[in-house]
N, CA, C and O atoms as a GROMACS GRO file, in nm:
protein
  344
    1UNK      N    1   0.086  -0.116   0.000
    1UNK     CA    2   0.000   0.000   0.000
    1UNK      C    3   0.090   0.123   0.000
    1UNK      O    4   0.186   0.131   0.077
    2UNK      N    5   0.059   0.217  -0.087
    2UNK     CA    6   0.136   0.340  -0.088
    2UNK      C    7   0.044   0.461  -0.094
    2UNK      O    8  -0.077   0.449  -0.116
    3UNK      N    9   0.104   0.577  -0.073
    3UNK     CA   10   0.026   0.700  -0.065
    3UNK      C   11  -0.050   0.729  -0.194
    3UNK      O   12  -0.164   0.774  -0.190
    4UNK      N   13   0.013   0.702  -0.308
    4UNK     CA   14  -0.054   0.725  -0.437
    4UNK      C   15  -0.181   0.639  -0.446
    4UNK      O   16  -0.285   0.688  -0.489
    5UNK      N   17  -0.171   0.514  -0.408
    5UNK     CA   18  -0.287   0.426  -0.412
    5UNK      C   19  -0.398   0.476  -0.320
    5UNK      O   20  -0.516   0.472  -0.355
    6UNK      N   21  -0.360   0.524  -0.202
    6UNK     CA   22  -0.461   0.576  -0.109
    6UNK      C   23  -0.528   0.701  -0.165
    6UNK      O   24  -0.649   0.719  -0.151
    7UNK      N   25  -0.451   0.787  -0.228
    7UNK     CA   26  -0.511   0.906  -0.290
    7UNK      C   27  -0.603   0.868  -0.404
    7UNK      O   28  -0.712   0.925  -0.418
    8UNK      N   29  -0.562   0.775  -0.485
    8UNK     CA   30  -0.648   0.727  -0.593
    8UNK      C   31  -0.776   0.666  -0.537
    8UNK      O   32  -0.886   0.694  -0.585
    9UNK      N   33  -0.760   0.583  -0.435
    9UNK     CA   34  -0.875   0.519  -0.370
    9UNK      C   35  -0.975   0.625  -0.321
    9UNK      O   36  -1.095   0.612  -0.345
   10UNK      N   37  -0.925   0.728  -0.254
   10UNK     CA   38  -1.013   0.832  -0.202
   10UNK      C   39  -1.086   0.905  -0.314
   10UNK      O   40  -1.205   0.932  -0.303
   11UNK      N   41  -1.015   0.936  -0.421
   11UNK     CA   42  -1.078   1.007  -0.533
   11UNK      C   43  -1.186   0.922  -0.598
   11UNK      O   44  -1.294   0.972  -0.630
   12UNK      N   45  -1.158   0.796  -0.618
   12UNK     CA   46  -1.259   0.706  -0.677
   12UNK      C   47  -1.381   0.699  -0.586
   12UNK      O   48  -1.494   0.710  -0.633
   13UNK      N   49  -1.357   0.681  -0.457
   13UNK     CA   50  -1.468   0.671  -0.361
   13UNK      C   51  -1.551   0.798  -0.360
   13UNK      O   52  -1.674   0.793  -0.358
   14UNK      N   53  -1.485   0.913  -0.360
   14UNK     CA   54  -1.556   1.041  -0.355
   14UNK      C   55  -1.632   1.070  -0.483
   14UNK      O   56  -1.741   1.129  -0.479
   15UNK      N   57  -1.576   1.028  -0.598
   15UNK     CA   58  -1.641   1.058  -0.726
   15UNK      C   59  -1.742   0.951  -0.766
   15UNK      O   60  -1.831   0.976  -0.847
   16UNK      N   61  -1.728   0.831  -0.708
   16UNK     CA   62  -1.822   0.724  -0.738
   16UNK      C   63  -1.805   0.661  -0.875
   16UNK      O   64  -1.894   0.590  -0.923
   17UNK      N   65  -1.692   0.688  -0.938
   17UNK     CA   66  -1.671   0.639  -1.074
   17UNK      C   67  -1.522   0.635  -1.106
   17UNK      O   68  -1.449   0.729  -1.077
   18UNK      N   69  -1.479   0.525  -1.165
   18UNK     CA   70  -1.340   0.513  -1.209
   18UNK      C   71  -1.310   0.614  -1.319
   18UNK      O   72  -1.205   0.678  -1.318
   19UNK      N   73  -1.402   0.629  -1.413
   19UNK     CA   74  -1.376   0.720  -1.525
   19UNK      C   75  -1.372   0.866  -1.479
   19UNK      O   76  -1.288   0.943  -1.527
   20UNK      N   77  -1.460   0.904  -1.388
   20UNK     CA   78  -1.458   1.041  -1.336
   20UNK      C   79  -1.330   1.066  -1.256
   20UNK      O   80  -1.269   1.172  -1.268
   21UNK      N   81  -1.291   0.969  -1.176
   21UNK     CA   82  -1.166   0.981  -1.099
   21UNK      C   83  -1.046   0.989  -1.192
   21UNK      O   84  -0.953   1.065  -1.168
   22UNK      N   85  -1.049   0.911  -1.298
   22UNK     CA   86  -0.942   0.910  -1.396
   22UNK      C   87  -0.923   1.049  -1.456
   22UNK      O   88  -0.811   1.098  -1.470
   23UNK      N   89  -1.033   1.112  -1.491
   23UNK     CA   90  -1.027   1.247  -1.548
   23UNK      C   91  -0.977   1.348  -1.444
   23UNK      O   92  -0.894   1.433  -1.475
   24UNK      N   93  -1.028   1.339  -1.322
   24UNK     CA   94  -0.989   1.433  -1.216
   24UNK      C   95  -0.842   1.420  -1.179
   24UNK      O   96  -0.776   1.519  -1.148
   25UNK      N   97  -0.791   1.297  -1.183
   25UNK     CA   98  -0.652   1.272  -1.145
   25UNK      C   99  -0.554   1.285  -1.262
   25UNK      O  100  -0.432   1.282  -1.242
   26UNK      N  101  -0.607   1.300  -1.383
   26UNK     CA  102  -0.524   1.301  -1.504
   26UNK      C  103  -0.440   1.173  -1.514
   26UNK      O  104  -0.321   1.177  -1.543
   27UNK      N  105  -0.507   1.062  -1.489
   27UNK     CA  106  -0.445   0.929  -1.494
   27UNK      C  107  -0.529   0.844  -1.588
   27UNK      O  108  -0.652   0.846  -1.580
   28UNK      N  109  -0.465   0.770  -1.676
   28UNK     CA  110  -0.539   0.682  -1.766
   28UNK      C  111  -0.618   0.581  -1.684
   28UNK      O  112  -0.569   0.528  -1.585
   29UNK      N  113  -0.741   0.555  -1.728
   29UNK     CA  114  -0.828   0.464  -1.653
   29UNK      C  115  -0.766   0.325  -1.634
   29UNK      O  116  -0.778   0.270  -1.524
   30UNK      N  117  -0.701   0.265  -1.734
   30UNK     CA  118  -0.640   0.134  -1.710
   30UNK      C  119  -0.532   0.138  -1.601
   30UNK      O  120  -0.520   0.044  -1.523
   31UNK      N  121  -0.456   0.246  -1.595
   31UNK     CA  122  -0.353   0.260  -1.492
   31UNK      C  123  -0.417   0.274  -1.354
   31UNK      O  124  -0.368   0.217  -1.256
   32UNK      N  125  -0.525   0.348  -1.347
   32UNK     CA  126  -0.597   0.366  -1.221
   32UNK      C  127  -0.657   0.233  -1.175
   32UNK      O  128  -0.647   0.197  -1.058
   33UNK      N  129  -0.719   0.162  -1.267
   33UNK     CA  130  -0.777   0.031  -1.235
   33UNK      C  131  -0.670  -0.066  -1.189
   33UNK      O  132  -0.694  -0.145  -1.098
   34UNK      N  133  -0.553  -0.061  -1.251
   34UNK     CA  134  -0.443  -0.149  -1.212
   34UNK      C  135  -0.396  -0.118  -1.070
   34UNK      O  136  -0.371  -0.209  -0.991
   35UNK      N  137  -0.385   0.009  -1.038
   35UNK     CA  138  -0.344   0.047  -0.902
   35UNK      C  139  -0.445  -0.003  -0.799
   35UNK      O  140  -0.406  -0.049  -0.692
   36UNK      N  141  -0.574   0.006  -0.830
   36UNK     CA  142  -0.676  -0.042  -0.736
   36UNK      C  143  -0.674  -0.194  -0.727
   36UNK      O  144  -0.694  -0.250  -0.619
   37UNK      N  145  -0.652  -0.261  -0.839
   37UNK     CA  146  -0.642  -0.408  -0.837
   37UNK      C  147  -0.523  -0.451  -0.753
   37UNK      O  148  -0.532  -0.548  -0.679
   38UNK      N  149  -0.411  -0.379  -0.765
   38UNK     CA  150  -0.293  -0.411  -0.684
   38UNK      C  151  -0.319  -0.388  -0.535
   38UNK      O  152  -0.276  -0.468  -0.452
   39UNK      N  153  -0.389  -0.281  -0.503
   39UNK     CA  154  -0.422  -0.252  -0.363
   39UNK      C  155  -0.516  -0.359  -0.308
   39UNK      O  156  -0.496  -0.409  -0.197
   40UNK      N  157  -0.617  -0.394  -0.385
   40UNK     CA  158  -0.710  -0.498  -0.342
   40UNK      C  159  -0.639  -0.632  -0.324
   40UNK      O  160  -0.668  -0.706  -0.230
   41UNK      N  161  -0.547  -0.662  -0.413
   41UNK     CA  162  -0.472  -0.788  -0.402
   41UNK      C  163  -0.386  -0.787  -0.276
   41UNK      O  164  -0.380  -0.887  -0.204
   42UNK      N  165  -0.319  -0.676  -0.251
   42UNK     CA  166  -0.234  -0.667  -0.132
   42UNK      C  167  -0.316  -0.683  -0.004
   42UNK      O  168  -0.272  -0.747   0.092
   43UNK      N  169  -0.434  -0.624  -0.002
   43UNK     CA  170  -0.520  -0.630   0.117
   43UNK      C  171  -0.606  -0.757   0.121
   43UNK      O  172  -0.668  -0.787   0.223
   44UNK      N  173  -0.610  -0.829   0.011
   44UNK     CA  174  -0.691  -0.952  -0.003
   44UNK      C  175  -0.840  -0.927   0.019
   44UNK      O  176  -0.911  -1.010   0.076
   45UNK      N  177  -0.886  -0.811  -0.028
   45UNK     CA  178  -1.028  -0.776  -0.019
   45UNK      C  179  -1.068  -0.695  -0.142
   45UNK      O  180  -0.984  -0.633  -0.206
   46UNK      N  181  -1.196  -0.697  -0.172
   46UNK     CA  182  -1.251  -0.607  -0.273
   46UNK      C  183  -1.287  -0.477  -0.202
   46UNK      O  184  -1.352  -0.479  -0.098
   47UNK      N  185  -1.244  -0.365  -0.258
   47UNK     CA  186  -1.274  -0.235  -0.198
   47UNK      C  187  -1.397  -0.170  -0.260
   47UNK      O  188  -1.461  -0.085  -0.198
   48UNK      N  189  -1.428  -0.209  -0.382
   48UNK     CA  190  -1.541  -0.151  -0.455
   48UNK      C  191  -1.628  -0.261  -0.514
   48UNK      O  192  -1.580  -0.368  -0.550
   49UNK      N  193  -1.756  -0.232  -0.523
   49UNK     CA  194  -1.847  -0.309  -0.605
   49UNK      C  195  -1.862  -0.228  -0.732
   49UNK      O  196  -1.904  -0.112  -0.728
   50UNK      N  197  -1.829  -0.288  -0.844
   50UNK     CA  198  -1.829  -0.216  -0.971
   50UNK      C  199  -1.954  -0.249  -1.051
   50UNK      O  200  -2.000  -0.364  -1.053
   51UNK      N  201  -2.009  -0.148  -1.116
   51UNK     CA  202  -2.124  -0.169  -1.206
   51UNK      C  203  -2.113  -0.067  -1.318
   51UNK      O  204  -2.025   0.018  -1.317
   52UNK      N  205  -2.203  -0.077  -1.414
   52UNK     CA  206  -2.202   0.019  -1.525
   52UNK      C  207  -2.235   0.160  -1.477
   52UNK      O  208  -2.202   0.258  -1.544
   53UNK      N  209  -2.299   0.171  -1.361
   53UNK     CA  210  -2.336   0.301  -1.306
   53UNK      C  211  -2.224   0.363  -1.222
   53UNK      O  212  -2.234   0.479  -1.181
   54UNK      N  213  -2.117   0.289  -1.196
   54UNK     CA  214  -2.007   0.342  -1.116
   54UNK      C  215  -1.961   0.241  -1.013
   54UNK      O  216  -1.973   0.120  -1.033
   55UNK      N  217  -1.909   0.293  -0.903
   55UNK     CA  218  -1.858   0.206  -0.798
   55UNK      C  219  -1.920   0.242  -0.664
   55UNK      O  220  -1.959   0.357  -0.640
   56UNK      N  221  -1.929   0.142  -0.580
   56UNK     CA  222  -1.975   0.159  -0.441
   56UNK      C  223  -1.870   0.094  -0.352
   56UNK      O  224  -1.812  -0.008  -0.388
   57UNK      N  225  -1.846   0.153  -0.237
   57UNK     CA  226  -1.753   0.093  -0.143
   57UNK      C  227  -1.812  -0.035  -0.084
   57UNK      O  228  -1.930  -0.041  -0.052
   58UNK      N  229  -1.728  -0.136  -0.071
   58UNK     CA  230  -1.765  -0.256   0.003
   58UNK      C  231  -1.747  -0.225   0.152
   58UNK      O  232  -1.705  -0.115   0.187
   59UNK      N  233  -1.777  -0.320   0.238
   59UNK     CA  234  -1.755  -0.298   0.381
   59UNK      C  235  -1.606  -0.278   0.409
   59UNK      O  236  -1.570  -0.200   0.496
   60UNK      N  237  -1.521  -0.350   0.337
   60UNK     CA  238  -1.376  -0.331   0.352
   60UNK      C  239  -1.336  -0.191   0.306
   60UNK      O  240  -1.252  -0.127   0.368
   61UNK      N  241  -1.395  -0.145   0.197
   61UNK     CA  242  -1.368  -0.010   0.148
   61UNK      C  243  -1.411   0.096   0.248
   61UNK      O  244  -1.342   0.196   0.267
   62UNK      N  245  -1.526   0.073   0.312
   62UNK     CA  246  -1.574   0.164   0.416
   62UNK      C  247  -1.476   0.171   0.532
   62UNK      O  248  -1.455   0.277   0.590
   63UNK      N  249  -1.416   0.058   0.567
   63UNK     CA  250  -1.317   0.055   0.676
   63UNK      C  251  -1.191   0.129   0.636
   63UNK      O  252  -1.132   0.200   0.717
   64UNK      N  253  -1.148   0.113   0.511
   64UNK     CA  254  -1.025   0.175   0.465
   64UNK      C  255  -1.037   0.325   0.447
   64UNK      O  256  -0.939   0.397   0.467
   65UNK      N  257  -1.154   0.374   0.411
   65UNK     CA  258  -1.165   0.516   0.375
   65UNK      C  259  -1.127   0.609   0.488
   65UNK      O  260  -1.061   0.710   0.465
   66UNK      N  261  -1.167   0.578   0.610
   66UNK     CA  262  -1.131   0.664   0.722
   66UNK      C  263  -0.980   0.664   0.745
   66UNK      O  264  -0.920   0.768   0.770
   67UNK      N  265  -0.919   0.546   0.736
   67UNK     CA  266  -0.774   0.537   0.751
   67UNK      C  267  -0.703   0.616   0.640
   67UNK      O  268  -0.606   0.687   0.666
   68UNK      N  269  -0.751   0.602   0.518
   68UNK     CA  270  -0.690   0.671   0.405
   68UNK      C  271  -0.698   0.822   0.422
   68UNK      O  272  -0.603   0.894   0.390
   69UNK      N  273  -0.810   0.871   0.472
   69UNK     CA  274  -0.824   1.015   0.496
   69UNK      C  275  -0.726   1.063   0.602
   69UNK      O  276  -0.662   1.166   0.586
   70UNK      N  277  -0.716   0.988   0.710
   70UNK     CA  278  -0.625   1.024   0.819
   70UNK      C  279  -0.480   1.023   0.770
   70UNK      O  280  -0.404   1.116   0.797
   71UNK      N  281  -0.443   0.918   0.699
   71UNK     CA  282  -0.304   0.905   0.651
   71UNK      C  283  -0.269   1.019   0.556
   71UNK      O  284  -0.164   1.081   0.571
   72UNK      N  285  -0.354   1.046   0.459
   72UNK     CA  286  -0.323   1.152   0.363
   72UNK      C  287  -0.321   1.288   0.431
   72UNK      O  288  -0.240   1.374   0.396
   73UNK      N  289  -0.409   1.309   0.528
   73UNK     CA  290  -0.410   1.436   0.603
   73UNK      C  291  -0.280   1.450   0.684
   73UNK      O  292  -0.220   1.557   0.687
   74UNK      N  293  -0.237   1.342   0.748
   74UNK     CA  294  -0.115   1.346   0.828
   74UNK      C  295   0.008   1.375   0.741
   74UNK      O  296   0.099   1.446   0.784
   75UNK      N  297   0.011   1.320   0.622
   75UNK     CA  298   0.122   1.348   0.531
   75UNK      C  299   0.126   1.497   0.496
   75UNK      O  300   0.233   1.556   0.494
   76UNK      N  301   0.011   1.556   0.470
   76UNK     CA  302   0.006   1.699   0.439
   76UNK      C  303   0.050   1.782   0.560
   76UNK      O  304   0.122   1.881   0.543
   77UNK      N  305   0.008   1.744   0.679
   77UNK     CA  306   0.048   1.814   0.802
   77UNK      C  307   0.199   1.805   0.819
   77UNK      O  308   0.264   1.904   0.853
   78UNK      N  309   0.254   1.687   0.796
   78UNK     CA  310   0.399   1.668   0.809
   78UNK      C  311   0.474   1.757   0.710
   78UNK      O  312   0.574   1.819   0.745
   79UNK      N  313   0.427   1.762   0.586
   79UNK     CA  314   0.491   1.848   0.484
   79UNK      C  315   0.487   1.994   0.528
   79UNK      O  316   0.587   2.065   0.519
   80UNK      N  317   0.371   2.037   0.576
   80UNK     CA  318   0.358   2.177   0.620
   80UNK      C  319   0.448   2.205   0.740
   80UNK      O  320   0.512   2.310   0.747
   81UNK      N  321   0.454   2.112   0.833
   81UNK     CA  322   0.534   2.129   0.953
   81UNK      C  323   0.683   2.137   0.919
   81UNK      O  324   0.753   2.226   0.967
   82UNK      N  325   0.730   2.046   0.838
   82UNK     CA  326   0.871   2.046   0.800
   82UNK      C  327   0.903   2.170   0.716
   82UNK      O  328   1.008   2.231   0.732
   83UNK      N  329   0.813   2.205   0.627
   83UNK     CA  330   0.835   2.320   0.540
   83UNK      C  331   0.830   2.454   0.613
   83UNK      O  332   0.879   2.553   0.561
   84UNK      N  333   0.771   2.458   0.731
   84UNK     CA  334   0.759   2.585   0.803
   84UNK      C  335   0.893   2.635   0.856
   84UNK      O  336   0.905   2.751   0.893
   85UNK      N  337   0.995   2.548   0.859
   85UNK     CA  338   1.128   2.588   0.904
   85UNK      C  339   1.209   2.656   0.793
   85UNK      O  340   1.315   2.712   0.819
   86UNK      N  341   1.159   2.649   0.672
   86UNK     CA  342   1.235   2.702   0.558
   86UNK      C  343   1.231   2.852   0.554
   86UNK      O  344   1.290   2.914   0.464
   0.00000   0.00000   0.00000
């Protein structure tokens, strides 16, 4: 699991669609799907239920989303904190 995957995961979850997230992130949809497949494989769970109408978080995805928000927020706080000495 890496920060890029968590950011991608959050964007997909918030937008409710791989294609919308792909456009927002300026990432090709196959690359985005591959990153999510790798994350799901690493965690051994499905994070999304996929349909033609978009995606919905699974129960595992619901558990991960709060952690992903905290982690990405903490990284931003750390960057700001370290950068404030410059």
